[in-house]
Wavefront OBJ file of the C-alpha trace (Angstrom):
o trace
v 34.583 21.197 75.351
v 31.227 22.812 76.092
v 28.627 23.082 73.328
v 25.573 25.319 73.685
v 22.385 24.462 71.792
v 20.038 27.464 71.718
v 16.627 26.951 70.114
v 13.125 27.974 71.172
v 11.561 24.804 69.718
v 11.969 22.008 72.288
v 11.900 19.117 69.810
v 14.527 20.668 67.555
v 16.726 21.612 70.515
v 16.497 18.113 71.983
v 17.192 16.477 68.605
v 20.306 18.568 67.974
v 21.561 17.974 71.506
v 20.940 14.227 71.174
v 22.969 14.009 67.951
v 25.841 15.981 69.463
v 25.848 13.801 72.588
v 26.001 10.644 70.465
v 28.785 11.979 68.245
v 30.780 13.604 71.049
v 29.937 11.774 74.309
v 32.800 13.390 76.236
v 31.609 16.942 75.526
v 29.216 18.861 77.742
v 26.017 19.943 75.965
v 24.023 22.834 77.431
v 20.475 23.347 76.154
v 18.840 26.774 76.289
v 15.443 27.894 74.995
v 16.310 31.594 74.808
v 19.351 33.809 74.544
v 18.407 35.645 77.752
v 19.612 32.632 79.759
v 23.068 32.716 78.210
v 24.804 34.775 80.927
v 23.611 32.489 83.712
v 24.585 29.398 81.700
v 28.088 30.755 81.087
v 28.504 31.426 84.813
v 27.397 27.871 85.608
v 28.993 25.876 82.735
v 31.780 28.124 81.477
v 32.495 29.741 78.151
v 31.165 27.712 75.216
v 33.546 26.264 72.662
v 30.780 25.978 70.074
v 27.229 27.278 69.544
v 24.299 25.757 67.708
v 21.976 28.745 67.364
v 18.518 28.942 65.790
v 18.916 31.719 63.209
v 15.194 32.552 63.328
v 15.205 32.830 67.116
v 15.763 36.578 67.064
v 13.026 37.135 64.486
v 10.533 35.299 66.714
v 11.446 37.639 69.579
v 10.457 40.660 67.515
v 6.991 39.402 66.559
v 4.180 39.553 69.086
l 1 2 3 4 5 6 7 8 9 10 11 12 13 14 15 16 17 18 19 20 21 22 23 24 25 26 27 28 29 30 31 32 33 34 35 36 37 38 39 40 41 42 43 44 45 46 47 48 49 50 51 52 53 54 55 56 57 58 59 60 61 62 63 64
């Protein structure tokens, strides 16, 4: 199983990934800081079975 953690805040992303790795050590966890990297990650790691997505990520992309 491959789990993608997508969050633009490094500490939050790392914390979520760390918890998942401890709870599910046999699963692959892929960390991304932006959605734009998703296509390349899918090509490299395969289709995700589960996402952890920052819901405010898209709002932060719209504000300059």
